[in-house]
DSSP file (Angstrom, degrees, kcal/mol; ACC not computed):
  #  RESIDUE AA STRUCTURE BP1 BP2  ACC     N-H-->O    O-->H-N    N-H-->O    O-->H-N    TCO  KAPPA ALPHA  PHI   PSI    X-CA   Y-CA   Z-CA
    1    1 A X              0   0    0      0, 0.0     2,-0.0     0, 0.0     0, 0.0   0.000 360.0 360.0 360.0 130.4  348.8   12.8  341.4
    2    2 A X     >  -     0   0    0      1,-0.1     4,-1.8     4,-0.0     5,-0.1  -0.262 360.0-107.2 -78.9 167.7  350.1   10.7  338.5
    3    3 A X  H  > S+     0   0    0      1,-0.2     4,-1.9     2,-0.2     5,-0.1   0.898 119.4  51.6 -60.7 -42.7  350.2   11.8  334.9
    4    4 A X  H  > S+     0   0    0      1,-0.2     4,-2.3     2,-0.2    -1,-0.2   0.891 106.8  53.1 -65.2 -39.7  347.3    9.5  333.9
    5    5 A X  H  > S+     0   0    0      1,-0.2     4,-2.3     2,-0.2    -1,-0.2   0.894 108.0  51.5 -62.4 -39.1  345.1   10.8  336.7
    6    6 A X  H  X S+     0   0    0     -4,-1.8     4,-1.3     1,-0.2    -1,-0.2   0.901 110.8  48.5 -62.5 -40.4  345.7   14.4  335.5
    7    7 A X  H  < S+     0   0    0     -4,-1.9    -2,-0.2     1,-0.2    -1,-0.2   0.898 114.7  44.0 -66.9 -40.8  344.7   13.3  332.0
    8    8 A X  H  < S+     0   0    0     -4,-2.3    -2,-0.2     1,-0.2    -1,-0.2   0.857 111.2  52.4 -75.8 -35.6  341.5   11.6  333.1
    9    9 A X  H  < S+     0   0    0     -4,-2.3     2,-0.6    -5,-0.2    -1,-0.2   0.773  92.0  80.7 -75.5 -25.2  340.3   14.2  335.5
   10   10 A X  S  X S-     0   0    0     -4,-1.3     4,-2.8    -5,-0.2     5,-0.2  -0.732  72.8-151.4 -82.1 117.4  340.5   17.1  333.0
   11   11 A X  H  > S+     0   0    0     -2,-0.6     4,-2.1     1,-0.2    -1,-0.2   0.842  93.2  51.1 -61.3 -34.0  337.4   16.9  330.9
   12   12 A X  H  > S+     0   0    0      2,-0.2     4,-1.9     1,-0.2    -1,-0.2   0.948 114.1  42.5 -68.7 -47.3  339.0   18.5  327.8
   13   13 A X  H  > S+     0   0    0      1,-0.2     4,-2.5     2,-0.2    -2,-0.2   0.904 113.7  52.3 -65.0 -40.6  342.0   16.1  327.9
   14   14 A X  H  X S+     0   0    0     -4,-2.8     4,-2.6     1,-0.2    -1,-0.2   0.896 107.6  52.7 -63.2 -38.9  339.7   13.1  328.6
   15   15 A X  H  X S+     0   0    0     -4,-2.1     4,-2.6    -5,-0.2    -1,-0.2   0.897 109.3  49.4 -62.2 -40.5  337.5   14.1  325.6
   16   16 A X  H  X S+     0   0    0     -4,-1.9     4,-2.5     2,-0.2    -2,-0.2   0.917 111.3  48.8 -64.1 -43.3  340.6   14.1  323.4
   17   17 A X  H  X S+     0   0    0     -4,-2.5     4,-2.3     2,-0.2    -2,-0.2   0.922 112.7  48.4 -61.5 -43.7  341.7   10.7  324.7
   18   18 A X  H  X S+     0   0    0     -4,-2.6     4,-2.5     2,-0.2    -2,-0.2   0.924 112.0  47.9 -63.8 -45.9  338.2    9.3  324.1
   19   19 A X  H  X S+     0   0    0     -4,-2.6     4,-2.5     1,-0.2    -1,-0.2   0.901 111.7  51.1 -62.2 -40.5  338.0   10.7  320.6
   20   20 A X  H  X S+     0   0    0     -4,-2.5     4,-2.2     2,-0.2    -1,-0.2   0.888 109.9  49.8 -62.8 -39.9  341.5    9.3  319.8
   21   21 A X  H  X S+     0   0    0     -4,-2.3     4,-2.2     2,-0.2    -2,-0.2   0.926 112.0  47.0 -65.5 -44.7  340.5    5.9  321.0
   22   22 A X  H  X S+     0   0    0     -4,-2.5     4,-2.4     1,-0.2    -2,-0.2   0.893 111.2  52.2 -64.7 -38.6  337.3    5.9  318.9
   23   23 A X  H  X S+     0   0    0     -4,-2.5     4,-2.3     1,-0.2    -1,-0.2   0.901 108.1  51.9 -62.4 -40.7  339.3    7.1  315.9
   24   24 A X  H  X S+     0   0    0     -4,-2.2     4,-2.2     2,-0.2    -2,-0.2   0.915 109.4  49.5 -61.1 -43.7  341.7    4.2  316.5
   25   25 A X  H  X S+     0   0    0     -4,-2.2     4,-2.2     1,-0.2    -2,-0.2   0.911 111.2  48.8 -63.0 -42.2  338.8    1.7  316.6
   26   26 A X  H  X S+     0   0    0     -4,-2.4     4,-2.6     1,-0.2    -1,-0.2   0.892 110.2  52.4 -63.8 -39.3  337.3    3.1  313.3
   27   27 A X  H  X S+     0   0    0     -4,-2.3     4,-2.6     2,-0.2    -2,-0.2   0.901 108.0  50.7 -63.1 -41.8  340.8    2.9  311.7
   28   28 A X  H  X S+     0   0    0     -4,-2.2     4,-2.2     2,-0.2    -2,-0.2   0.924 112.2  46.6 -62.6 -44.7  341.2   -0.7  312.7
   29   29 A X  H  X S+     0   0    0     -4,-2.2     4,-2.7     2,-0.2    -2,-0.2   0.916 112.7  50.2 -63.9 -42.4  337.8   -1.6  311.2
   30   30 A X  H  X S+     0   0    0     -4,-2.6     4,-2.7     1,-0.2    -2,-0.2   0.900 110.5  49.6 -63.5 -40.7  338.5    0.4  308.0
   31   31 A X  H  X S+     0   0    0     -4,-2.6     4,-2.5     2,-0.2    -1,-0.2   0.898 111.6  48.9 -64.8 -39.5  341.9   -1.4  307.6
   32   32 A X  H  X S+     0   0    0     -4,-2.2     4,-2.4     2,-0.2    -2,-0.2   0.930 112.5  47.2 -66.0 -44.1  340.2   -4.8  308.1
   33   33 A X  H  X S+     0   0    0     -4,-2.7     4,-2.2     1,-0.2    -2,-0.2   0.929 113.5  48.8 -62.4 -44.7  337.5   -4.0  305.6
   34   34 A X  H  X S+     0   0    0     -4,-2.7     4,-2.4     1,-0.2     5,-0.2   0.896 110.8  50.6 -61.9 -40.6  340.1   -2.7  303.1
   35   35 A X  H  X S+     0   0    0     -4,-2.5     4,-2.6     1,-0.2    -1,-0.2   0.905 111.3  48.0 -64.1 -41.3  342.2   -5.8  303.6
   36   36 A X  H  < S+     0   0    0     -4,-2.4    -1,-0.2     1,-0.2    -2,-0.2   0.845 113.8  46.8 -70.3 -32.3  339.2   -8.1  303.0
   37   37 A X  H  < S+     0   0    0     -4,-2.2     3,-0.4    -5,-0.2    -2,-0.2   0.866 117.6  42.3 -75.2 -35.5  338.2   -6.2  299.9
   38   38 A X  H  < S+     0   0    0     -4,-2.4     2,-0.4     1,-0.3    -2,-0.2   0.867 129.7  25.3 -77.2 -37.6  341.8   -6.1  298.5
   39   39 A X  S  < S-     0   0    0     -4,-2.6    -1,-0.3    -5,-0.2    -2,-0.1  -0.699  81.8-164.3-129.2  79.1  342.6   -9.7  299.4
   40   40 A X        -     0   0    0     -3,-0.4     2,-0.2    -2,-0.4    -3,-0.1  -0.301  31.2-100.0 -66.4 149.7  339.4  -11.8  299.6
   41   41 A X        -     0   0    0      1,-0.1     3,-0.4     8,-0.1    -1,-0.1  -0.469  24.6-153.4 -69.8 134.7  339.6  -15.2  301.3
   42   42 A X  S    S+     0   0    0      1,-0.2     2,-0.2    -2,-0.2    -1,-0.1   0.836  85.9  27.6 -78.2 -33.3  339.9  -18.1  298.9
   43   43 A X  S    S+     0   0    0      3,-0.0    -1,-0.2     0, 0.0     2,-0.2  -0.542  71.1 175.7-133.6  68.5  338.4  -20.7  301.1
   44   44 A X        -     0   0    0     -3,-0.4     3,-0.1    -2,-0.2     6,-0.0  -0.496  25.1-146.5 -72.2 145.1  335.9  -19.4  303.6
   45   45 A X  S    S+     0   0    0     -2,-0.2     2,-0.3     1,-0.1    -1,-0.1   0.849  83.2  26.0 -77.0 -34.8  334.2  -22.0  305.7
   46   46 A X  S >  S-     0   0    0      1,-0.1     3,-1.1    -3,-0.0     4,-0.3  -0.902  80.5-118.6-128.9 156.5  330.9  -20.1  306.0
   47   47 A X  G >  S+     0   0    0     -2,-0.3     3,-1.6     1,-0.3     4,-0.2   0.855 110.6  60.3 -64.1 -35.8  329.3  -17.4  303.8
   48   48 A X  G >  S+     0   0    0      1,-0.3     3,-1.2     2,-0.2    -1,-0.3   0.679  88.0  74.2 -70.1 -14.7  329.4  -14.7  306.5
   49   49 A X  G <  S+     0   0    0     -3,-1.1    -1,-0.3     1,-0.2    -2,-0.2   0.663  90.7  58.4 -70.3 -14.1  333.2  -15.0  306.7
   50   50 A X  G <  S+     0   0    0     -3,-1.6    -1,-0.2    -4,-0.3     2,-0.2   0.551  79.8 110.0 -89.1  -8.7  333.4  -13.1  303.4
   51   51 A X  S X  S-     0   0    0     -3,-1.2     3,-1.7    -4,-0.2     4,-0.3  -0.473  79.9-110.4 -67.3 132.0  331.5  -10.1  304.8
   52   52 A X  T 3  S+     0   0    0      1,-0.3   -19,-0.2    -2,-0.2    -1,-0.1  -0.440 101.6  14.4 -63.7 132.8  333.8   -7.1  305.2
   53   53 A X  T 3> S+     0   0    0    -21,-0.2     4,-2.2    -2,-0.2    -1,-0.3   0.528  83.4 131.7  82.9   6.5  334.4   -6.3  308.8
   54   54 A X  H <> S+     0   0    0     -3,-1.7     4,-2.9     1,-0.2     5,-0.2   0.901  70.1  52.9 -59.4 -42.3  333.1   -9.6  310.1
   55   55 A X  H  > S+     0   0    0     -4,-0.3     4,-2.4     1,-0.2    -1,-0.2   0.893 110.4  47.1 -62.3 -40.3  336.1  -10.2  312.3
   56   56 A X  H  > S+     0   0    0      2,-0.2     4,-2.4     1,-0.2    -1,-0.2   0.918 114.5  46.2 -67.6 -43.3  335.8   -6.8  314.1
   57   57 A X  H  X S+     0   0    0     -4,-2.2     4,-2.6     2,-0.2     5,-0.2   0.930 114.3  48.0 -64.6 -45.2  332.0   -7.3  314.6
   58   58 A X  H  X S+     0   0    0     -4,-2.9     4,-2.4    -5,-0.2    -2,-0.2   0.915 112.8  48.4 -62.3 -44.0  332.5  -10.8  315.9
   59   59 A X  H  X S+     0   0    0     -4,-2.4     4,-2.1    -5,-0.2    -1,-0.2   0.910 112.6  48.3 -63.3 -42.8  335.3   -9.8  318.2
   60   60 A X  H  X S+     0   0    0     -4,-2.4     4,-2.2     2,-0.2    -2,-0.2   0.942 113.5  46.2 -63.1 -48.3  333.3   -6.8  319.6
   61   61 A X  H  X S+     0   0    0     -4,-2.6     4,-2.4     1,-0.2    -1,-0.2   0.876 110.5  54.3 -63.9 -36.9  330.2   -8.9  320.2
   62   62 A X  H  X S+     0   0    0     -4,-2.4     4,-2.3    -5,-0.2    -1,-0.2   0.916 108.9  48.2 -62.4 -42.7  332.3  -11.7  321.8
   63   63 A X  H  X S+     0   0    0     -4,-2.1     4,-2.3     2,-0.2    -2,-0.2   0.898 110.5  51.4 -64.6 -40.3  333.8   -9.2  324.3
   64   64 A X  H  X S+     0   0    0     -4,-2.2     4,-2.6     2,-0.2    -2,-0.2   0.925 110.6  48.6 -62.1 -44.4  330.4   -7.8  325.1
   65   65 A X  H  X S+     0   0    0     -4,-2.4     4,-2.7     1,-0.2     5,-0.3   0.912 110.1  51.6 -63.2 -42.5  329.0  -11.3  325.8
   66   66 A X  H  X S+     0   0    0     -4,-2.3     4,-2.3     1,-0.2    -1,-0.2   0.917 112.0  46.7 -60.1 -43.3  332.0  -12.1  328.0
   67   67 A X  H  X S+     0   0    0     -4,-2.3     4,-2.5     2,-0.2    -2,-0.2   0.929 113.6  47.3 -65.8 -45.6  331.5   -9.0  330.1
   68   68 A X  H  X S+     0   0    0     -4,-2.6     4,-2.3     1,-0.2    -2,-0.2   0.923 114.2  46.7 -63.6 -44.6  327.7   -9.5  330.4
   69   69 A X  H  X S+     0   0    0     -4,-2.7     4,-2.6     2,-0.2    -1,-0.2   0.902 112.0  51.3 -65.1 -40.3  328.2  -13.2  331.5
   70   70 A X  H  X S+     0   0    0     -4,-2.3     4,-2.5    -5,-0.3    -2,-0.2   0.914 110.2  48.9 -63.4 -42.8  330.9  -12.2  333.9
   71   71 A X  H  X S+     0   0    0     -4,-2.5     4,-2.5     2,-0.2     5,-0.2   0.921 111.8  49.7 -61.4 -43.7  328.7   -9.6  335.5
   72   72 A X  H  X S+     0   0    0     -4,-2.3     4,-3.0     1,-0.2     5,-0.3   0.926 111.6  47.5 -62.0 -45.2  325.9  -12.1  335.8
   73   73 A X  H  X>S+     0   0    0     -4,-2.6     4,-2.3     1,-0.2     5,-1.6   0.913 112.3  51.0 -62.4 -42.0  328.1  -14.7  337.4
   74   74 A X  I  <>S+     0   0    0     -4,-2.5     5,-2.4     3,-0.2    -2,-0.2   0.910 117.4  37.7 -62.1 -42.9  329.5  -12.1  339.8
   75   75 A X  I  <5S+     0   0    0     -4,-2.5    -2,-0.2     3,-0.2    -1,-0.2   0.919 123.7  39.2 -76.2 -44.0  326.1  -10.9  340.9
   76   76 A X  I  <5S+     0   0    0     -4,-3.0    -3,-0.2    -5,-0.2    -2,-0.2   0.785 134.2  10.4 -79.8 -27.7  324.3  -14.2  341.0
   77   77 A X  I  <5S+     0   0    0     -4,-2.3    -3,-0.2    -5,-0.3    -2,-0.1   0.764 125.3  41.3-123.9 -40.5  326.9  -16.5  342.4
   78   78 A X  I   <S+     0   0    0     -5,-1.6    -3,-0.2    -4,-0.1    -4,-0.2   0.854  90.2  85.2 -89.3 -35.4  330.0  -14.8  343.8
   79   79 A X      < -     0   0    0     -5,-2.4     2,-0.3    -6,-0.2    -4,-0.0  -0.418  59.9-161.0 -72.4 142.2  328.7  -11.8  345.7
   80   80 A X        -     0   0    0     -2,-0.1    -2,-0.0     1,-0.1    -3,-0.0  -0.785  28.4 -89.3-115.8 162.1  327.6  -12.3  349.2
   81   81 A X    >   -     0   0    0     -2,-0.3     3,-1.5     1,-0.1     4,-0.3  -0.244  40.7-110.2 -63.2 159.9  325.3  -10.2  351.5
   82   82 A X  T 3  S+     0   0    0      1,-0.3     3,-0.4     2,-0.1    -1,-0.1   0.855 119.5  43.7 -61.5 -35.1  327.0   -7.5  353.5
   83   83 A X  T >  S+     0   0    0      1,-0.2     3,-1.2     2,-0.1    -1,-0.3   0.114  79.5 114.1 -97.7  22.0  326.3   -9.4  356.8
   84   84 A X  T <  S+     0   0    0     -3,-1.5    -1,-0.2     1,-0.3    -2,-0.1   0.889  80.3  42.3 -61.2 -41.7  327.4  -12.8  355.4
   85   85 A X  T 3  S-     0   0    0     -3,-0.4    -1,-0.3     1,-0.3    -2,-0.1   0.360 115.0-118.2 -89.9   6.5  330.5  -13.1  357.6
   86   86 A X    <         0   0    0     -3,-1.2    -1,-0.3     1,-0.2    -2,-0.1  -0.183 360.0 360.0  85.2-179.9  328.7  -11.9  360.7
   87   87 A X              0   0    0     -3,-0.1    -1,-0.2    -4,-0.1    -3,-0.0   0.451 360.0 360.0 -87.5 360.0  329.4   -8.9  362.8
């Protein structure tokens, strides 16, 4: 059993890893918001580009859309029936 498998299978360790990951995400968003408040953009193309945290929200939503569309393509187009290739 590898080190990573041990970490994931233990619920206490997995909870710590999960909390650390969420804390990291919150820290990234906080740093982005702080950077935008400290150094505002001089020439935004659109008004929403001045919103604090816009880049993080946009990136997260983009990833969610990519995952949902990929799942849809996989189910609707790529997957075949179990007996597709015959017996």
